[in-house]
VOZA-147059 format. One record per residue (C-alpha): residue number from 1; x, y, z. Coordinates in Angstrom, 3 decimals. Layout:
# residues N
NUM:X:Y:Z
...
# end
This chain:
# residues 175
1:-25.477:79.862:0.329
2:-27.517:78.048:-2.267
3:-25.978:78.390:-5.727
4:-27.859:78.031:-8.962
5:-26.144:77.053:-12.177
6:-27.130:78.052:-15.689
7:-26.101:75.247:-18.020
8:-27.238:73.294:-21.028
9:-26.349:69.764:-22.103
10:-25.968:68.917:-25.796
11:-25.100:65.725:-27.603
12:-21.671:66.063:-29.184
13:-23.270:65.885:-32.640
14:-25.610:68.802:-31.843
15:-22.748:70.735:-30.246
16:-20.565:70.278:-33.348
17:-23.463:71.328:-35.558
18:-23.998:74.544:-33.561
19:-20.248:75.261:-33.566
20:-20.100:74.629:-37.301
21:-22.920:77.179:-37.743
22:-20.753:79.616:-35.725
23:-23.428:80.040:-33.070
24:-21.864:82.755:-30.849
25:-22.535:80.970:-27.546
26:-20.994:77.745:-28.806
27:-17.995:79.490:-30.375
28:-17.424:81.303:-27.077
29:-17.413:77.968:-25.276
30:-14.643:76.686:-27.575
31:-12.502:79.773:-26.926
32:-13.006:80.029:-23.154
33:-9.655:80.968:-21.574
34:-7.767:77.950:-20.201
35:-7.829:79.301:-16.619
36:-11.648:79.417:-16.759
37:-12.021:75.743:-17.708
38:-12.788:73.849:-14.508
39:-12.817:70.343:-15.932
40:-12.093:68.812:-19.315
41:-11.398:65.462:-20.953
42:-8.942:64.284:-23.617
43:-11.747:64.624:-26.160
44:-12.500:68.152:-24.939
45:-8.825:69.047:-25.280
46:-8.665:67.628:-28.814
47:-11.672:69.745:-29.829
48:-10.186:72.870:-28.174
49:-6.868:72.333:-29.976
50:-8.709:72.228:-33.301
51:-11.355:74.881:-32.476
52:-10.206:77.227:-35.253
53:-11.392:74.631:-37.780
54:-14.971:75.640:-36.941
55:-14.475:79.292:-37.904
56:-15.601:80.703:-41.242
57:-16.908:83.930:-42.778
58:-20.485:82.872:-42.083
59:-19.782:83.869:-38.482
60:-20.514:87.466:-39.558
61:-24.141:86.632:-40.357
62:-24.673:84.719:-37.106
63:-22.996:87.259:-34.841
64:-24.664:90.189:-36.626
65:-28.056:88.514:-36.166
66:-27.450:88.102:-32.445
67:-26.217:91.721:-32.159
68:-29.347:92.966:-33.980
69:-31.526:90.962:-31.579
70:-29.783:92.595:-28.599
71:-30.191:96.069:-30.174
72:-33.882:95.303:-30.637
73:-34.178:94.512:-26.934
74:-32.406:97.759:-26.032
75:-34.629:99.823:-28.346
76:-37.849:98.241:-27.102
77:-36.945:99.504:-23.609
78:-38.448:96.395:-22.063
79:-38.683:96.320:-18.314
80:-36.920:93.490:-16.572
81:-38.376:91.275:-13.877
82:-34.790:91.009:-12.601
83:-34.476:93.696:-9.908
84:-30.858:94.522:-10.672
85:-31.483:94.873:-14.391
86:-34.661:96.901:-13.806
87:-32.624:99.294:-11.645
88:-29.991:99.415:-14.400
89:-32.645:100.393:-16.974
90:-34.048:102.999:-14.574
91:-30.600:104.482:-13.946
92:-29.193:104.498:-17.494
93:-32.324:104.517:-19.662
94:-31.425:101.170:-21.244
95:-30.270:97.694:-20.278
96:-26.474:97.824:-20.139
97:-26.283:94.030:-20.260
98:-27.882:94.016:-23.724
99:-25.541:96.855:-24.765
100:-22.576:94.873:-23.462
101:-23.602:91.905:-25.617
102:-23.993:94.060:-28.749
103:-20.454:95.415:-28.461
104:-19.027:92.049:-27.360
105:-20.502:90.244:-30.363
106:-19.176:92.819:-32.835
107:-15.696:92.690:-31.297
108:-15.623:88.912:-31.320
109:-16.722:88.537:-34.933
110:-14.156:91.145:-35.977
111:-11.408:89.019:-34.412
112:-12.753:85.903:-36.113
113:-12.914:87.552:-39.553
114:-9.537:89.294:-39.316
115:-7.445:86.779:-37.364
116:-9.268:83.460:-37.669
117:-8.993:83.281:-33.896
118:-10.743:84.593:-30.793
119:-9.472:86.065:-27.522
120:-12.536:86.515:-25.328
121:-10.676:88.754:-22.904
122:-9.229:91.241:-25.393
123:-11.902:93.944:-25.039
124:-12.545:93.312:-21.359
125:-12.021:96.920:-20.168
126:-14.232:98.358:-22.901
127:-16.987:95.868:-22.037
128:-16.716:96.534:-18.304
129:-17.139:100.268:-18.958
130:-20.376:99.535:-20.857
131:-21.700:97.401:-18.000
132:-20.887:100.229:-15.574
133:-23.085:102.534:-17.668
134:-20.222:104.723:-18.903
135:-21.574:104.662:-22.482
136:-24.731:106.510:-23.472
137:-27.403:104.897:-25.610
138:-26.395:107.265:-28.441
139:-22.792:106.049:-28.175
140:-23.937:102.427:-28.294
141:-26.142:103.121:-31.340
142:-23.375:105.051:-33.151
143:-20.769:102.373:-32.379
144:-23.144:99.662:-33.607
145:-23.866:101.439:-36.912
146:-20.221:102.376:-37.581
147:-18.895:98.935:-36.651
148:-21.532:97.189:-38.753
149:-20.432:99.177:-41.843
150:-16.783:98.460:-41.095
151:-17.455:94.750:-40.576
152:-19.251:94.452:-43.925
153:-15.915:95.444:-45.525
154:-13.933:93.174:-43.183
155:-16.262:90.302:-44.108
156:-15.534:90.779:-47.823
157:-11.765:90.948:-47.193
158:-11.607:87.999:-44.783
159:-9.379:85.114:-45.816
160:-11.513:82.627:-43.896
161:-13.492:80.124:-45.971
162:-17.015:81.195:-46.885
163:-18.592:78.355:-44.901
164:-17.560:75.492:-42.658
165:-15.204:72.778:-43.898
166:-17.749:70.045:-43.209
167:-15.489:67.085:-44.116
168:-12.763:68.376:-41.757
169:-15.262:68.939:-38.904
170:-16.824:65.524:-39.563
171:-13.369:63.915:-39.303
172:-12.797:65.713:-35.989
173:-16.140:64.440:-34.713
174:-15.291:60.873:-35.733
175:-11.820:61.152:-34.165
# end
């Protein structure tokens, strides 16, 4: 069977910049579970070992922005040209993949703010249940609003630095 791959190539400088901004996709790539990493280099390992140095309280703004964008897509009830997703919307009344991302993003940023770390598999069962359509749109909306309020408090209480430690990240890049 013919496989297609979804990938993007970045210069290491651009990649570091996006990680330093706490772009959710880039942060996820740094915290990918070891067993899911197919190939790496010594440089890749050095960056993974020091991945927590990229985390800061500004992650809340980035992750919240992404979650809001996903909620906007859910609320606009857009039809999908993807057959499977169109069927999903027809069956559940909303795109469960967008809902999955909303809840995933909020869970991830909570871990970052509270623990200064990220386990991408922690909420796996909860997220699978969303993808299976076991949550209603009302439940997604309520969870989003409640979690957002809670995370505003968590953000204020977080012991992470307010923004990235640019000199430390620059040193890592040069190393």
